[in-house]
N, C-alpha and C positions, 0 to 999 in steps of 0.2 A: 579225783577224776576217774570218771566210771569207765568201764570196760568199752562202751561205745564210742565215749568221747576221745579214749586212747586210740581206738582203732581208727576214729576219723582223724586224728592230729596224724598218725603215722602216714596214711594213705595221703593225706595234702602234702606231708613233707617229703613224700616221695618213696615211702616206705614199701611200696608194693613194687610189682614186677612189671614196671610201665617202660615205654621208651621215654628219652629223655625230653622230647618237645612236650609229651603229654606230662610228665612229672612237673614241668616247668608250668606249663599253661594252667593246670589245676590249682595250685595254691595261689597263683596270680589273679585267677578269676575269683576265687575264694575270697582273697584280700578285698579287690575291688568290688565285691560285690557287700561285704561287710562295711566297706568305708563309705559306699554309697547309702546304705540304709541309715548309718549313723549321722551321715551328712541331712540327709531328709530329715532325721528326730530333729537335730540341731535346728533345721530351720523352721519345723512345725512348731516346736517348743520355744524357742528363741529364749534362753536363759540370760538372765540379765549381765552376766558375764560374757555372753557371745558376742564378740565385737565384729565389726568389718574386716579387721585385720585376719581374725580366723577363719571368716567365710573366704576372703581371698586365698589364704593360704590352702584351706580345704579345695578350693576350685582347680588351684595349680596341681594339687597334688592328685585329683580326679584326672585331670588332662595328663599327666604323667603315667598313671597307670593305665590309661587306654591307649596310650603311646606304646607302652611296654607290652601290652596283650596284643596289639596289633604287628609289633616287632617279632613277638614269639611265633605268631602264627604264620608269618611270612618266612621265617628261618624254618618252621616245620614244613612249610609248604616246600620251601625250596631244598630242604634235605630230602624229602619224599620224591622229588622229581629228579633230583641228582641221584638218589638210590634205583630208579626206574632206566637209568639209562644202560 
């Protein structure tokens, strides 16, 4: 692993000096982005072993990632508004 990759991994895993909400949102957004890219590639190239079951599982996983990201954003917004009181 290169130094740049190591720095990126540390950053994504919350190794920096960020607030908790940011630390959680960044890795989740990264995971979602990578998974979506892989999903698009699977749909584009459609390898012989890629079944409808794989597709259905991936769609469910994408929905879970989206819901988790929305929950994290809502939690971050709630903690920011609570801190402003």
